[in-house]
C-alpha positions as CSV (number, residue, x, y, z in Angstrom):
1,X,90.1,87.2,119.4
2,X,93.1,89.3,119.3
3,X,94.8,90.8,116.0
4,X,98.8,92.3,115.8
5,X,99.0,94.5,113.3
6,X,101.7,95.6,111.2
7,X,102.1,98.5,109.4
8,X,103.0,98.5,105.6
9,X,107.1,100.1,104.9
10,X,108.4,102.6,107.9
11,X,104.3,102.8,108.9
12,X,102.2,104.0,111.8
13,X,100.2,101.9,114.3
14,X,97.3,104.5,113.2
15,X,97.6,103.9,109.7
16,X,95.5,100.5,109.7
17,X,92.8,102.3,110.6
18,X,93.2,105.5,108.5
19,X,93.2,103.4,105.6
20,X,90.2,102.0,106.5
21,X,91.1,98.1,107.4
22,X,88.7,98.2,110.8
23,X,85.9,100.2,109.1
24,X,86.6,97.2,106.6
25,X,85.4,94.6,109.5
26,X,83.6,97.7,111.3
27,X,80.7,95.1,112.6
28,X,83.1,92.6,113.6
29,X,85.5,95.4,116.0
30,X,81.7,96.6,117.3
31,X,80.6,92.9,118.5
32,X,83.5,92.2,119.9
33,X,84.7,89.5,118.0
34,X,87.8,90.9,117.2
35,X,90.1,93.0,118.8
36,X,92.4,94.9,116.7
37,X,96.4,95.7,118.5
38,X,98.0,98.2,116.0
39,X,101.9,98.9,116.2
40,X,104.2,100.7,115.3
41,X,107.6,99.8,113.0
42,X,111.2,100.5,113.7
43,X,111.4,100.1,109.2
44,X,113.2,102.9,109.4
45,X,115.5,102.4,112.2
46,X,116.0,98.6,110.9
47,X,115.4,97.7,107.0
48,X,115.4,101.1,106.2
49,X,118.2,102.8,107.4
50,X,120.5,103.5,104.7
51,X,122.8,105.2,107.4
52,X,123.7,102.4,109.0
53,X,126.1,99.0,107.9
54,X,123.6,95.8,106.6
55,X,124.3,94.5,110.4
56,X,123.0,96.8,112.1
57,X,120.0,96.9,110.5
58,X,119.5,93.1,111.4
59,X,120.0,94.0,115.3
60,X,117.2,96.9,115.2
61,X,115.4,94.3,113.8
62,X,115.9,92.4,116.2
63,X,115.3,94.5,119.0
64,X,112.1,95.2,118.0
65,X,111.3,91.6,117.5
66,X,112.2,91.3,121.6
67,X,109.9,94.3,122.2
68,X,106.7,92.6,120.5
69,X,107.0,88.9,122.5
70,X,108.5,90.4,126.0
71,X,106.2,94.0,125.8
72,X,103.6,93.7,123.3
73,X,102.4,90.5,123.7
74,X,101.7,89.8,127.0
75,X,99.8,93.3,126.9
76,X,97.9,91.4,124.5
77,X,96.9,88.7,126.8
78,X,96.6,90.8,130.1
79,X,93.6,93.0,127.5
80,X,92.0,89.3,125.5
81,X,92.1,86.3,126.9
82,X,91.6,84.5,124.4
83,X,93.6,80.9,123.5
84,X,93.6,82.7,119.6
85,X,96.3,85.1,118.1
86,X,96.4,86.4,114.3
87,X,99.4,88.3,113.2
88,X,98.9,90.4,109.9
89,X,100.2,93.0,107.9
90,X,99.9,93.8,103.9
91,X,102.6,94.3,102.1
92,X,105.9,94.8,103.6
93,X,103.5,94.0,107.6
94,X,102.7,91.5,105.4
95,X,106.8,89.8,105.6
96,X,106.9,91.1,109.4
97,X,103.4,88.5,110.0
98,X,104.8,85.9,108.5
99,X,108.5,86.2,109.1
100,X,107.1,86.3,113.0
101,X,104.9,83.5,112.6
102,X,107.7,80.9,110.7
103,X,110.2,82.4,113.8
104,X,108.0,82.1,116.4
105,X,104.8,79.7,114.8
106,X,104.7,78.2,119.6
107,X,102.8,82.2,120.2
108,X,100.1,83.2,117.8
109,X,97.1,80.5,115.1
110,X,96.8,82.4,112.6
111,X,98.1,84.8,109.9
112,X,97.1,87.1,107.4
113,X,99.6,88.1,105.2
114,X,98.4,91.0,102.3
115,X,99.7,91.6,99.4
116,X,103.3,90.4,101.0
117,X,107.2,90.3,100.2
118,X,109.1,88.6,101.9
119,X,112.6,88.3,100.1
120,X,114.7,90.9,101.9
121,X,117.6,90.9,100.2
122,X,117.6,94.4,98.9
123,X,117.8,96.1,101.9
124,X,121.2,94.3,102.5
125,X,123.4,95.9,99.5
126,X,124.9,92.8,99.4
127,X,125.6,91.8,103.3
128,X,124.9,88.4,104.5
129,X,125.4,86.8,108.2
130,X,123.7,84.4,110.4
131,X,120.5,86.7,111.2
132,X,119.5,87.9,107.5
133,X,119.5,84.3,106.8
134,X,117.5,83.6,109.8
135,X,115.2,86.4,109.5
136,X,114.8,86.1,105.5
137,X,111.3,82.8,105.0
138,X,112.5,82.5,101.5
139,X,116.5,81.1,102.6
140,X,115.7,79.8,105.8
141,X,112.5,77.3,105.3
142,X,114.0,75.3,101.8
143,X,117.1,74.2,104.7
144,X,114.5,73.8,107.5
145,X,113.7,70.6,109.0
146,X,113.6,70.9,112.7
147,X,110.5,69.1,113.5
148,X,109.4,70.9,116.4
149,X,108.7,74.4,113.5
150,X,107.6,71.7,111.6
151,X,104.7,70.1,114.2
152,X,104.4,73.6,114.6
153,X,103.5,75.3,111.5
154,X,101.3,71.5,110.5
155,X,99.0,71.3,113.1
156,X,99.0,74.9,115.7
157,X,99.3,77.7,112.2
158,X,96.4,78.9,110.3
159,X,98.0,80.5,106.9
160,X,97.4,82.6,104.0
161,X,98.7,84.1,102.0
162,X,96.3,87.2,99.8
163,X,97.8,88.7,96.6
164,X,96.3,89.8,93.4
165,X,97.2,89.1,90.0
166,X,98.4,92.5,89.1
167,X,99.9,92.9,92.9
168,X,103.8,93.7,92.3
169,X,104.0,90.6,94.7
170,X,102.3,88.4,92.7
171,X,105.5,85.9,92.8
172,X,106.8,86.3,96.0
173,X,104.0,84.8,97.3
174,X,104.1,82.1,94.8
175,X,107.5,81.8,95.9
176,X,106.6,81.4,99.2
177,X,103.6,78.7,98.6
178,X,106.0,76.7,96.3
179,X,108.6,77.1,99.5
180,X,105.6,75.5,101.4
181,X,104.4,72.5,99.8
182,X,107.3,71.0,99.4
183,X,107.8,71.0,103.2
184,X,104.2,70.0,103.3
185,X,103.3,73.3,105.3
186,X,99.8,74.0,105.3
187,X,98.2,77.2,103.8
188,X,96.4,79.2,102.0
189,X,98.0,80.7,98.4
190,X,95.1,83.4,97.7
191,X,95.5,84.9,94.5
192,X,92.6,87.7,94.1
193,X,91.5,87.8,90.1
194,X,89.6,91.0,88.5
195,X,92.7,93.1,88.2
196,X,93.8,93.2,92.4
197,X,96.4,95.0,93.0
198,X,98.9,96.6,95.5
199,X,97.1,98.8,97.8
200,X,94.2,99.3,100.4
201,X,91.3,98.7,98.6
202,X,91.8,95.6,97.4
203,X,93.9,95.4,100.9
204,X,90.2,96.2,102.4
205,X,88.2,93.3,100.6
206,X,90.9,91.0,101.8
207,X,90.2,92.1,105.6
208,X,85.7,92.3,104.4
209,X,86.6,89.0,103.6
210,X,89.2,86.7,106.3
211,X,88.3,88.6,109.0
212,X,84.0,88.3,108.8
């Protein structure tokens, strides 16, 4: 099964392997059960780019989204004919995975967010427009009544929100889970105990659980 991997905040494509996330389920990759496609982010040019106005940050993100749809996904399909596609990411990579899944549920089958953060207001300096709204899941989900999207969420998408009791993003995951519950969107909010926080060693354990 192919996996599209988003990096953490301003991360690079090689971080996922360098941080032990491939090794955590090495047997699945070695036997052909999994194939990871790790992309770069443009966070430094978009959400985290303080040198341009917030409106331009969002526009750059939308260019990145089009790149994923029109270049990355066709490349993945050319290399892997599986009918399934998982998107995943840790921390801000979890935002990318969840936002992409909710906007384009017809393009994938599974989403696994680990320690995700989903509210983009922190990057907008008070600015707000339609592009901001439609890329902030906590904002657009409560008002979403389009049956096409709701049908895909309820029938074609398996979604995991993994977090930990000491995760700095715990509250964001609980909040998003409640919004999904209100819309009857099936998902698994998995809150890890035993002091689980917001770092790679915990995400490695999560990868071993969800991808084994």
